[in-house]
Structures are given as C-alpha cells and as structure tokens.
BAKEPA-140506 format. One record per residue (C-alpha): residue number from 1; x, y, z. Coordinates in Angstrom, 1 decimal, padded with zeros to 4 digits. Layout:
// BAKEPA-140506
atom nr->NUM; x->X; y->Y; z->Z
...
END
This chain:
// BAKEPA-140506
atom nr->1; x->095.1; y->100.6; z->070.3
atom nr->2; x->097.2; y->103.7; z->069.8
atom nr->3; x->099.6; y->104.4; z->072.6
atom nr->4; x->100.1; y->107.9; z->073.9
atom nr->5; x->103.5; y->109.4; z->073.3
atom nr->6; x->105.4; y->110.6; z->076.4
atom nr->7; x->105.3; y->114.4; z->076.9
atom nr->8; x->108.3; y->116.6; z->076.2
atom nr->9; x->108.8; y->117.1; z->080.0
atom nr->10; x->109.0; y->113.4; z->080.5
atom nr->11; x->111.5; y->113.1; z->077.6
atom nr->12; x->113.6; y->115.9; z->079.0
atom nr->13; x->113.7; y->114.2; z->082.4
atom nr->14; x->114.8; y->111.0; z->080.7
atom nr->15; x->117.5; y->112.9; z->078.8
atom nr->16; x->118.7; y->114.3; z->082.1
atom nr->17; x->119.0; y->110.9; z->083.8
atom nr->18; x->120.7; y->109.4; z->080.8
atom nr->19; x->123.1; y->112.3; z->080.6
atom nr->20; x->124.0; y->111.9; z->084.3
atom nr->21; x->124.6; y->108.2; z->083.8
atom nr->22; x->126.7; y->108.9; z->080.7
atom nr->23; x->128.7; y->111.5; z->082.6
atom nr->24; x->129.6; y->109.1; z->085.4
atom nr->25; x->130.5; y->106.3; z->083.0
atom nr->26; x->132.5; y->108.2; z->080.4
atom nr->27; x->133.8; y->111.0; z->082.5
atom nr->28; x->135.5; y->114.0; z->080.9
atom nr->29; x->135.3; y->112.4; z->077.5
atom nr->30; x->131.7; y->113.6; z->077.2
atom nr->31; x->133.0; y->117.2; z->077.2
atom nr->32; x->133.9; y->116.7; z->073.6
atom nr->33; x->130.2; y->116.6; z->072.7
atom nr->34; x->129.1; y->119.6; z->074.7
atom nr->35; x->129.0; y->121.7; z->071.5
atom nr->36; x->125.8; y->119.8; z->070.6
atom nr->37; x->124.0; y->121.3; z->073.7
atom nr->38; x->125.4; y->124.7; z->072.8
atom nr->39; x->123.9; y->124.5; z->069.3
atom nr->40; x->120.6; y->123.6; z->070.8
atom nr->41; x->120.7; y->126.6; z->073.2
atom nr->42; x->121.6; y->129.0; z->070.4
atom nr->43; x->118.7; y->127.7; z->068.3
atom nr->44; x->116.4; y->128.2; z->071.3
atom nr->45; x->117.4; y->131.8; z->071.7
atom nr->46; x->116.5; y->132.7; z->068.1
atom nr->47; x->112.8; y->133.0; z->068.9
atom nr->48; x->112.9; y->134.6; z->072.3
atom nr->49; x->113.0; y->138.4; z->071.5
atom nr->50; x->110.6; y->138.4; z->068.6
atom nr->51; x->108.0; y->136.2; z->070.2
atom nr->52; x->108.0; y->138.2; z->073.4
atom nr->53; x->107.6; y->141.4; z->071.4
atom nr->54; x->104.6; y->140.3; z->069.4
atom nr->55; x->103.1; y->138.5; z->072.4
atom nr->56; x->102.9; y->141.5; z->074.7
atom nr->57; x->102.0; y->143.9; z->072.0
atom nr->58; x->099.1; y->141.7; z->070.9
atom nr->59; x->097.8; y->141.1; z->074.5
atom nr->60; x->097.5; y->144.9; z->074.9
atom nr->61; x->096.5; y->145.9; z->071.4
atom nr->62; x->093.7; y->143.4; z->071.0
atom nr->63; x->091.7; y->144.6; z->074.0
atom nr->64; x->088.3; y->145.6; z->072.8
atom nr->65; x->087.6; y->148.4; z->075.3
atom nr->66; x->090.3; y->149.7; z->077.5
atom nr->67; x->087.9; y->151.7; z->079.7
atom nr->68; x->085.3; y->149.0; z->080.4
atom nr->69; x->086.6; y->147.2; z->083.4
atom nr->70; x->084.6; y->146.5; z->086.5
atom nr->71; x->085.4; y->146.7; z->090.2
atom nr->72; x->085.9; y->143.0; z->090.4
atom nr->73; x->088.4; y->143.0; z->087.6
atom nr->74; x->090.3; y->145.9; z->089.1
atom nr->75; x->090.5; y->144.1; z->092.5
atom nr->76; x->091.6; y->140.7; z->091.2
atom nr->77; x->094.2; y->142.2; z->088.8
atom nr->78; x->095.6; y->144.3; z->091.7
atom nr->79; x->095.8; y->141.2; z->093.8
atom nr->80; x->097.5; y->139.2; z->091.1
atom nr->81; x->100.0; y->141.9; z->090.4
atom nr->82; x->100.9; y->142.4; z->094.1
atom nr->83; x->101.2; y->138.7; z->095.0
atom nr->84; x->103.2; y->138.0; z->091.9
atom nr->85; x->105.7; y->140.7; z->092.8
atom nr->86; x->105.8; y->139.4; z->096.4
atom nr->87; x->106.4; y->135.9; z->095.0
atom nr->88; x->109.5; y->137.2; z->093.1
atom nr->89; x->110.6; y->138.9; z->096.3
atom nr->90; x->110.1; y->135.7; z->098.4
atom nr->91; x->112.2; y->133.8; z->095.8
atom nr->92; x->115.0; y->136.4; z->096.2
atom nr->93; x->114.9; y->136.5; z->100.0
atom nr->94; x->114.8; y->132.8; z->100.6
atom nr->95; x->117.5; y->131.9; z->098.1
atom nr->96; x->119.7; y->134.7; z->099.4
atom nr->97; x->119.2; y->133.6; z->103.0
atom nr->98; x->119.9; y->129.9; z->102.3
atom nr->99; x->123.0; y->130.7; z->100.1
atom nr->100; x->123.0; y->127.2; z->098.6
atom nr->101; x->124.6; y->128.4; z->095.4
atom nr->102; x->127.9; y->128.9; z->097.2
atom nr->103; x->128.3; y->125.1; z->097.3
atom nr->104; x->128.0; y->124.8; z->093.5
atom nr->105; x->131.0; y->123.5; z->091.5
atom nr->106; x->133.1; y->126.3; z->090.1
atom nr->107; x->132.0; y->125.8; z->086.5
atom nr->108; x->130.6; y->129.3; z->086.4
atom nr->109; x->133.9; y->131.2; z->087.0
atom nr->110; x->134.3; y->131.9; z->083.3
atom nr->111; x->130.9; y->133.6; z->083.3
atom nr->112; x->131.3; y->135.6; z->086.5
atom nr->113; x->132.5; y->138.8; z->084.6
atom nr->114; x->129.6; y->138.5; z->082.2
atom nr->115; x->127.0; y->138.2; z->085.0
atom nr->116; x->128.7; y->141.1; z->086.9
atom nr->117; x->128.2; y->143.4; z->083.9
atom nr->118; x->124.4; y->143.0; z->084.4
atom nr->119; x->124.5; y->144.4; z->087.9
atom nr->120; x->122.6; y->147.6; z->087.9
atom nr->121; x->122.3; y->150.6; z->090.3
atom nr->122; x->118.9; y->151.9; z->091.1
atom nr->123; x->119.1; y->154.7; z->088.5
atom nr->124; x->120.6; y->152.4; z->085.8
atom nr->125; x->117.6; y->150.1; z->086.2
atom nr->126; x->115.3; y->152.9; z->084.9
atom nr->127; x->117.8; y->154.3; z->082.4
atom nr->128; x->118.2; y->150.8; z->080.8
atom nr->129; x->114.5; y->150.5; z->080.1
atom nr->130; x->114.4; y->152.8; z->077.1
atom nr->131; x->116.6; y->152.1; z->074.0
atom nr->132; x->117.8; y->154.7; z->071.5
atom nr->133; x->117.2; y->152.3; z->068.6
atom nr->134; x->114.1; y->150.2; z->067.8
atom nr->135; x->115.9; y->147.2; z->066.3
atom nr->136; x->118.9; y->147.1; z->068.7
atom nr->137; x->117.0; y->145.4; z->071.6
atom nr->138; x->115.7; y->142.7; z->069.2
atom nr->139; x->119.1; y->142.1; z->067.7
atom nr->140; x->120.9; y->142.1; z->071.1
atom nr->141; x->118.1; y->140.3; z->073.0
atom nr->142; x->117.9; y->143.1; z->075.6
atom nr->143; x->114.7; y->141.7; z->077.1
atom nr->144; x->113.9; y->144.7; z->079.3
atom nr->145; x->114.0; y->147.0; z->076.4
atom nr->146; x->112.1; y->144.5; z->074.2
atom nr->147; x->109.3; y->144.5; z->076.9
atom nr->148; x->109.2; y->148.3; z->077.0
atom nr->149; x->109.0; y->148.6; z->073.2
atom nr->150; x->106.4; y->145.8; z->073.0
atom nr->151; x->104.2; y->147.5; z->075.6
atom nr->152; x->104.5; y->150.9; z->073.9
atom nr->153; x->103.6; y->149.3; z->070.5
atom nr->154; x->100.6; y->147.5; z->072.1
atom nr->155; x->099.2; y->150.8; z->073.5
atom nr->156; x->099.7; y->152.4; z->070.1
atom nr->157; x->097.7; y->149.6; z->068.4
atom nr->158; x->095.1; y->149.9; z->071.2
atom nr->159; x->094.5; y->153.6; z->070.4
atom nr->160; x->094.3; y->153.0; z->066.6
atom nr->161; x->090.8; y->153.3; z->065.1
atom nr->162; x->089.0; y->150.0; z->064.4
atom nr->163; x->089.7; y->149.8; z->060.6
atom nr->164; x->091.3; y->147.4; z->058.1
atom nr->165; x->094.8; y->148.8; z->058.8
atom nr->166; x->094.6; y->147.8; z->062.4
atom nr->167; x->093.2; y->144.4; z->061.5
atom nr->168; x->095.9; y->143.8; z->059.0
atom nr->169; x->098.6; y->144.8; z->061.5
atom nr->170; x->097.2; y->142.5; z->064.2
atom nr->171; x->096.9; y->139.6; z->061.8
atom nr->172; x->100.5; y->140.2; z->060.6
atom nr->173; x->101.8; y->140.1; z->064.2
atom nr->174; x->099.7; y->137.0; z->064.8
atom nr->175; x->101.4; y->135.4; z->061.8
atom nr->176; x->104.8; y->136.3; z->063.1
atom nr->177; x->103.9; y->134.8; z->066.5
atom nr->178; x->102.9; y->131.5; z->064.8
atom nr->179; x->106.1; y->131.5; z->062.9
atom nr->180; x->108.3; y->131.7; z->066.0
atom nr->181; x->106.0; y->129.4; z->067.9
atom nr->182; x->106.7; y->126.9; z->065.2
atom nr->183; x->110.4; y->127.4; z->065.5
atom nr->184; x->110.2; y->127.0; z->069.2
atom nr->185; x->108.2; y->123.8; z->068.8
atom nr->186; x->110.9; y->122.3; z->066.5
atom nr->187; x->113.7; y->123.3; z->068.8
atom nr->188; x->112.0; y->122.1; z->072.0
atom nr->189; x->111.2; y->118.8; z->070.3
atom nr->190; x->114.9; y->118.0; z->070.4
atom nr->191; x->115.4; y->119.4; z->073.9
atom nr->192; x->116.1; y->115.9; z->075.4
atom nr->193; x->119.1; y->115.6; z->073.2
atom nr->194; x->120.5; y->119.0; z->074.2
atom nr->195; x->119.8; y->118.3; z->077.8
atom nr->196; x->121.5; y->114.9; z->077.5
atom nr->197; x->124.8; y->116.2; z->076.2
atom nr->198; x->124.8; y->119.2; z->078.6
atom nr->199; x->124.3; y->117.0; z->081.6
atom nr->200; x->126.8; y->114.4; z->080.4
atom nr->201; x->129.5; y->117.1; z->079.9
atom nr->202; x->128.9; y->118.7; z->083.3
atom nr->203; x->128.7; y->115.5; z->085.3
atom nr->204; x->131.6; y->114.1; z->083.4
atom nr->205; x->133.7; y->117.1; z->084.5
atom nr->206; x->132.4; y->117.6; z->088.1
atom nr->207; x->130.9; y->114.3; z->089.1
atom nr->208; x->128.3; y->113.9; z->091.8
atom nr->209; x->128.7; y->117.5; z->093.1
atom nr->210; x->126.4; y->118.6; z->090.3
atom nr->211; x->123.6; y->116.3; z->091.4
atom nr->212; x->124.0; y->117.5; z->095.0
atom nr->213; x->123.9; y->121.1; z->093.9
atom nr->214; x->120.7; y->120.6; z->091.9
atom nr->215; x->119.2; y->118.9; z->095.0
atom nr->216; x->120.2; y->121.9; z->097.1
atom nr->217; x->118.6; y->124.3; z->094.6
atom nr->218; x->115.4; y->122.2; z->094.6
atom nr->219; x->115.3; y->122.4; z->098.4
atom nr->220; x->115.7; y->126.1; z->098.4
atom nr->221; x->112.9; y->126.5; z->095.8
atom nr->222; x->110.5; y->124.3; z->097.8
atom nr->223; x->111.2; y->126.4; z->101.0
atom nr->224; x->110.4; y->129.5; z->099.0
atom nr->225; x->107.1; y->127.9; z->097.7
atom nr->226; x->106.1; y->127.0; z->101.3
atom nr->227; x->106.9; y->130.6; z->102.5
atom nr->228; x->104.6; y->132.0; z->099.7
atom nr->229; x->101.8; y->129.6; z->100.7
atom nr->230; x->102.0; y->130.3; z->104.4
atom nr->231; x->103.0; y->133.9; z->104.7
atom nr->232; x->101.7; y->135.6; z->101.6
atom nr->233; x->098.4; y->133.7; z->100.9
atom nr->234; x->097.8; y->132.6; z->104.5
atom nr->235; x->098.2; y->136.2; z->105.8
atom nr->236; x->096.2; y->137.6; z->102.9
atom nr->237; x->093.3; y->135.3; z->103.6
atom nr->238; x->093.5; y->136.0; z->107.3
atom nr->239; x->093.8; y->139.8; z->107.1
atom nr->240; x->091.8; y->140.6; z->104.0
atom nr->241; x->089.1; y->137.9; z->103.9
atom nr->242; x->089.0; y->137.2; z->107.7
atom nr->243; x->089.3; y->133.5; z->107.1
atom nr->244; x->091.4; y->130.9; z->108.9
atom nr->245; x->094.6; y->130.3; z->106.9
atom nr->246; x->095.0; y->126.7; z->108.0
atom nr->247; x->091.5; y->125.9; z->107.1
atom nr->248; x->092.2; y->127.5; z->103.7
atom nr->249; x->095.3; y->125.3; z->103.2
atom nr->250; x->093.2; y->122.2; z->104.2
atom nr->251; x->090.4; y->123.2; z->101.8
atom nr->252; x->092.6; y->123.4; z->098.8
atom nr->253; x->094.1; y->119.9; z->099.2
atom nr->254; x->091.9; y->118.5; z->096.4
atom nr->255; x->093.3; y->121.2; z->094.0
atom nr->256; x->096.8; y->120.6; z->095.2
atom nr->257; x->096.5; y->116.9; z->094.4
atom nr->258; x->095.3; y->117.7; z->090.9
atom nr->259; x->098.2; y->120.2; z->090.5
atom nr->260; x->100.8; y->117.7; z->091.6
atom nr->261; x->099.3; y->115.1; z->089.2
atom nr->262; x->099.0; y->117.3; z->086.1
atom nr->263; x->101.4; y->120.3; z->086.5
atom nr->264; x->098.7; y->122.3; z->084.8
atom nr->265; x->097.0; y->125.4; z->086.2
atom nr->266; x->094.3; y->125.1; z->083.6
atom nr->267; x->093.4; y->121.5; z->084.4
atom nr->268; x->092.9; y->122.5; z->088.1
atom nr->269; x->090.2; y->125.1; z->087.2
atom nr->270; x->087.2; y->122.7; z->087.9
atom nr->271; x->088.6; y->121.8; z->091.3
atom nr->272; x->089.4; y->125.4; z->092.2
atom nr->273; x->085.8; y->126.4; z->091.2
atom nr->274; x->084.4; y->123.7; z->093.4
atom nr->275; x->086.5; y->124.8; z->096.4
atom nr->276; x->085.5; y->128.5; z->096.0
atom nr->277; x->081.8; y->127.9; z->095.5
atom nr->278; x->081.3; y->125.1; z->098.0
atom nr->279; x->083.7; y->125.9; z->100.8
atom nr->280; x->083.6; y->129.7; z->100.6
atom nr->281; x->080.2; y->130.4; z->099.1
atom nr->282; x->081.7; y->132.4; z->096.3
atom nr->283; x->079.2; y->133.7; z->093.7
atom nr->284; x->079.8; y->131.8; z->090.4
atom nr->285; x->079.7; y->135.1; z->088.6
atom nr->286; x->082.9; y->136.0; z->090.4
atom nr->287; x->084.8; y->132.7; z->090.5
atom nr->288; x->083.9; y->132.0; z->086.8
atom nr->289; x->085.9; y->135.1; z->086.0
atom nr->290; x->088.7; y->135.1; z->088.5
atom nr->291; x->089.7; y->131.4; z->088.4
atom nr->292; x->090.3; y->131.1; z->084.6
atom nr->293; x->091.9; y->134.5; z->084.6
atom nr->294; x->094.3; y->133.4; z->087.4
atom nr->295; x->095.2; y->130.2; z->085.6
atom nr->296; x->096.4; y->132.3; z->082.7
atom nr->297; x->098.2; y->135.2; z->084.3
atom nr->298; x->098.6; y->134.6; z->088.0
atom nr->299; x->101.7; y->132.4; z->087.9
atom nr->300; x->103.3; y->133.1; z->091.2
atom nr->301; x->105.2; y->129.7; z->091.3
atom nr->302; x->107.1; y->130.8; z->088.2
atom nr->303; x->107.8; y->134.2; z->089.7
atom nr->304; x->109.4; y->132.4; z->092.7
atom nr->305; x->111.4; y->130.0; z->090.5
atom nr->306; x->113.1; y->132.5; z->088.2
atom nr->307; x->114.8; y->134.6; z->090.8
atom nr->308; x->115.8; y->131.5; z->092.7
atom nr->309; x->117.8; y->130.4; z->089.6
atom nr->310; x->119.4; y->133.8; z->089.2
atom nr->311; x->120.4; y->134.2; z->092.8
atom nr->312; x->121.7; y->130.6; z->093.0
atom nr->313; x->123.9; y->131.2; z->089.9
atom nr->314; x->125.2; y->134.5; z->091.3
atom nr->315; x->126.2; y->132.8; z->094.5
atom nr->316; x->128.0; y->130.1; z->092.6
atom nr->317; x->129.8; y->132.8; z->090.7
atom nr->318; x->130.8; y->134.6; z->093.9
atom nr->319; x->128.8; y->137.8; z->093.0
atom nr->320; x->127.1; y->140.2; z->095.4
atom nr->321; x->123.9; y->141.6; z->093.8
atom nr->322; x->123.1; y->145.3; z->094.3
atom nr->323; x->119.7; y->146.6; z->095.5
atom nr->324; x->119.1; y->147.9; z->091.9
atom nr->325; x->119.8; y->144.5; z->090.5
atom nr->326; x->117.5; y->142.8; z->093.0
atom nr->327; x->114.7; y->145.3; z->092.2
atom nr->328; x->115.2; y->144.6; z->088.5
atom nr->329; x->115.0; y->140.9; z->089.2
atom nr->330; x->111.8; y->141.2; z->091.2
atom nr->331; x->110.1; y->143.4; z->088.6
atom nr->332; x->111.1; y->141.4; z->085.6
atom nr->333; x->110.4; y->138.0; z->087.3
atom nr->334; x->106.9; y->139.1; z->088.1
atom nr->335; x->106.3; y->140.6; z->084.6
atom nr->336; x->107.7; y->137.6; z->082.7
atom nr->337; x->105.9; y->135.1; z->084.9
atom nr->338; x->102.6; y->136.8; z->084.2
atom nr->339; x->103.0; y->137.0; z->080.5
atom nr->340; x->103.5; y->134.5; z->077.7
atom nr->341; x->100.1; y->133.0; z->077.0
atom nr->342; x->100.2; y->131.1; z->073.7
atom nr->343; x->104.0; y->130.4; z->073.7
atom nr->344; x->104.8; y->126.7; z->073.1
atom nr->345; x->106.8; y->125.4; z->076.1
atom nr->346; x->106.1; y->128.8; z->077.8
atom nr->347; x->107.6; y->128.0; z->081.2
atom nr->348; x->111.0; y->126.9; z->079.8
atom nr->349; x->111.0; y->129.8; z->077.3
atom nr->350; x->110.3; y->132.3; z->080.2
atom nr->351; x->113.2; y->130.7; z->082.1
atom nr->352; x->115.4; y->131.4; z->079.1
atom nr->353; x->114.2; y->135.0; z->079.0
atom nr->354; x->115.1; y->135.6; z->082.6
atom nr->355; x->118.5; y->133.9; z->082.2
atom nr->356; x->119.2; y->136.0; z->079.1
atom nr->357; x->118.5; y->139.1; z->081.1
atom nr->358; x->121.1; y->138.2; z->083.7
atom nr->359; x->123.7; y->136.5; z->081.4
atom nr->360; x->123.3; y->133.1; z->083.1
atom nr->361; x->125.6; y->130.6; z->081.4
atom nr->362; x->124.1; y->128.0; z->079.2
atom nr->363; x->125.4; y->125.2; z->081.3
atom nr->364; x->123.3; y->126.4; z->084.3
atom nr->365; x->120.2; y->126.9; z->082.1
atom nr->366; x->120.3; y->123.3; z->080.8
atom nr->367; x->120.9; y->121.8; z->084.2
atom nr->368; x->117.9; y->123.6; z->085.7
atom nr->369; x->115.8; y->122.8; z->082.7
atom nr->370; x->116.6; y->119.1; z->083.2
atom nr->371; x->114.8; y->119.1; z->086.6
atom nr->372; x->112.1; y->121.5; z->085.6
atom nr->373; x->109.5; y->118.6; z->085.1
atom nr->374; x->109.8; y->117.8; z->088.8
atom nr->375; x->109.7; y->121.4; z->090.1
atom nr->376; x->106.9; y->122.3; z->087.8
atom nr->377; x->104.5; y->120.3; z->090.0
atom nr->378; x->105.2; y->122.6; z->092.9
atom nr->379; x->105.1; y->125.7; z->090.7
atom nr->380; x->101.6; y->124.7; z->089.8
atom nr->381; x->100.6; y->124.2; z->093.5
atom nr->382; x->101.7; y->127.8; z->094.3
atom nr->383; x->099.7; y->129.0; z->091.3
atom nr->384; x->096.6; y->127.2; z->092.4
atom nr->385; x->096.9; y->128.5; z->096.0
atom nr->386; x->097.1; y->132.1; z->094.7
atom nr->387; x->094.1; y->131.7; z->092.4
atom nr->388; x->091.8; y->130.4; z->095.2
atom nr->389; x->093.1; y->133.0; z->097.8
atom nr->390; x->092.5; y->135.9; z->095.4
atom nr->391; x->089.0; y->134.7; z->094.6
atom nr->392; x->088.1; y->134.3; z->098.2
atom nr->393; x->089.4; y->137.8; z->099.0
atom nr->394; x->087.6; y->139.5; z->096.1
atom nr->395; x->084.4; y->137.6; z->097.0
atom nr->396; x->084.5; y->138.9; z->100.6
atom nr->397; x->085.1; y->142.5; z->099.4
atom nr->398; x->082.1; y->142.1; z->097.1
atom nr->399; x->079.9; y->140.7; z->100.0
atom nr->400; x->080.9; y->143.6; z->102.3
atom nr->401; x->080.2; y->146.2; z->099.5
atom nr->402; x->076.8; y->144.6; z->098.9
atom nr->403; x->076.0; y->144.7; z->102.6
atom nr->404; x->076.9; y->148.3; z->102.9
atom nr->405; x->074.7; y->149.3; z->099.9
atom nr->406; x->071.8; y->147.3; z->101.4
atom nr->407; x->072.3; y->149.1; z->104.7
atom nr->408; x->072.1; y->152.5; z->103.1
atom nr->409; x->068.9; y->151.6; z->101.3
atom nr->410; x->067.3; y->150.3; z->104.6
END
C-alpha cells in the first residue's frame, strides 16, 4: 500500500520545529549557516514579478464578454471587494492597537532604514503607481507598478479582436506562467530546508524571545480574525440580510470544522452550499455561482494576515507608518489577497509579494512562513465566513427584488 507523502506545509512546520531545537542546542554557531536560507529567499523572489504580471493580465484578458455581467454578479463582486478591503483595514487597526511587534527582539534594526524608505505620503501613493519604463518594475520588483502594468496589459488584450494573434499572445503568456510556476514549485519544495536554517540562526541568536514574539503575533492575528467574523460579517448579515448574526455564526460551524481540518476554501464548498441552501433557503442558481467564486477570489483571511505582518514588523523596527502608507497597505493587501489563482504555493507567494512591497527583511518572512501552516486554518475560516455571508446577503436582495416585481404586476 502506497503511503501518502506529507504536504509541503507539514514539512515546513517540521523544518521550523527542527530549526528552533537546533538554535537552542547550538546557539549562535547556527548563524554561520544562515546564508543557506538567504539563498532560498533569493531563489523564491525570482518568480514573483513575472508570475504576478502574467497572472493578472491573463485573468482580465481572457474574459469572453466584458459587458455580460448580471445583477447577481455585480452585487457579489461588490460585496467581495468591500469586505476584502475592510479585512485589510481590520488587520491594520487590530495590529496597530495591540502593538505586539514592539516586544520583538531587535533583529530588525538593520532593516529599519530600508522599511522607512517605503513610507509614502497620500500623493506619493498615487504617483508611485505609474512607472516611466516598462521593464523597470519587473527588474526592480516594484509590485505596485507591476500590478498596474499587468492590469493595463490585460485590458489591452481584452479589447483585441478575437483572432490568431490574440490567441498566440494568450498562449505565450500561459506558457510563461507555467515556466515560473515550475520554478516556484522547485523552490518551494526545498522550503523546509530554508526555514530550518533561518529559524536556527534567529533562535540561536535571540533564544526563546523569538518563539514568544511569534506567539504574540499569532494572538494578534486571531483577534483580527475574530473581529472580522463578528463586526464585519455579523453586522453585514444583520443590517443587509436582516438575519441574526449569532445564528449565522452557529449555522456555519460545520463549514468551520471542515476549514480547520483542511485549510482549503475549495474543499469547504460542499459544506457552504449545504448551509446556504438548507439554513437560508438560497436559490441554488445563486449559491452555485457565488460560493465557488468566493472560494477563488474572496480571501479575506489573507487580506487580514498580510497587513498584520507588515505592521508587526514596523513596530519591531520602531517605525510610525503614515496614513498614505496605511492606505497603500490596505489597498495592496486586498488586491493581492484576491488575486493569484493558479500560483503554486499561492498564499506564501502572496506573503512574499506584500513583504517585498514594504521591504520586510528576509528573517521576518521566513519566521512568519514557518508558522503559516497553523495560521492558514484560521485564514480559511474567515474566507468561509465571508463566502456564506455574501451569498446570504445577495440572496436576500434577490428575494426582495423578485417580491417588488411581483407586487408591480399584481
């Protein structure tokens, strides 16, 4: 009987535990091998800019009909956009209020100046969106400009006539995506090794304080997740769908259990459909569209997670983030969280993209990546709650619209 191999997330977690143990045993001697983790991080960065460029351009350019979108689609997409932006905002507010990063060991001092250079004013946020050179953003990994170029390229492809040139262009970009997906797969395969040496070096230098800081970060993130579930989804269900938010939270327990067990929004789809159709009498023609769509693009848990990492790191570096920087963070966190379908190891790659935007040091990225397997369960729980809440709200809007039309005809 063939045994199943452990998943990459399990191996990363094992690498993290082994690295912590090695750091405690061998101490600062493990710092001599930190270069191995840096090699891994550099290799991981190779694919980030090009894969994001082709990913977003293809997602826009391959749409068959840009004008054909129904009322249900408009409503659910508006809901997903708003709640994902609110999720990023919740992550910023909770992590700023709890200020747990201030207790982090001062291993980030050498990166404080680099992070501070990313701080943007309100006007600089918009000025920094448009590059003056097409290749520079890709070469410099300026992710905001890469996203803008990618979106513009996608709309150009969308407006092209349906002919062999458009087909060739799309197939070429798909081939590029597969190339960099392959590179990502190879690099992420050895992630446990990179995580091991990174954790061993940091723990060897700073001891148990690192473990305590990661526990504090995890606590902050979980509080933010709880706030999203209670105050964003709960209030949305109450105010927009006129449903009891506590009954809503009770009804999604089966989906929450599956989410905690699998860490996969896609695998929770059957449970979400059952909750919507049986508990809230949602028309299957609505839920069959909104739930799978939400599992793909409505990733509010990730939108909370990314800003929590950035704010935590800034606190550790002793930086005060401006309003423009926080706005930049909220917008980019929501955009990056909602994109990325088809990327191997998408969640970790998205974390890399956000950290690259804000010059977060590699040591911090690898430490957070080491506990991602644990936090991913709660990221999925938030995603699931958002999908069900959105479907209930859109369903109620549809029922009211149908009732009004019937009343007019009566």
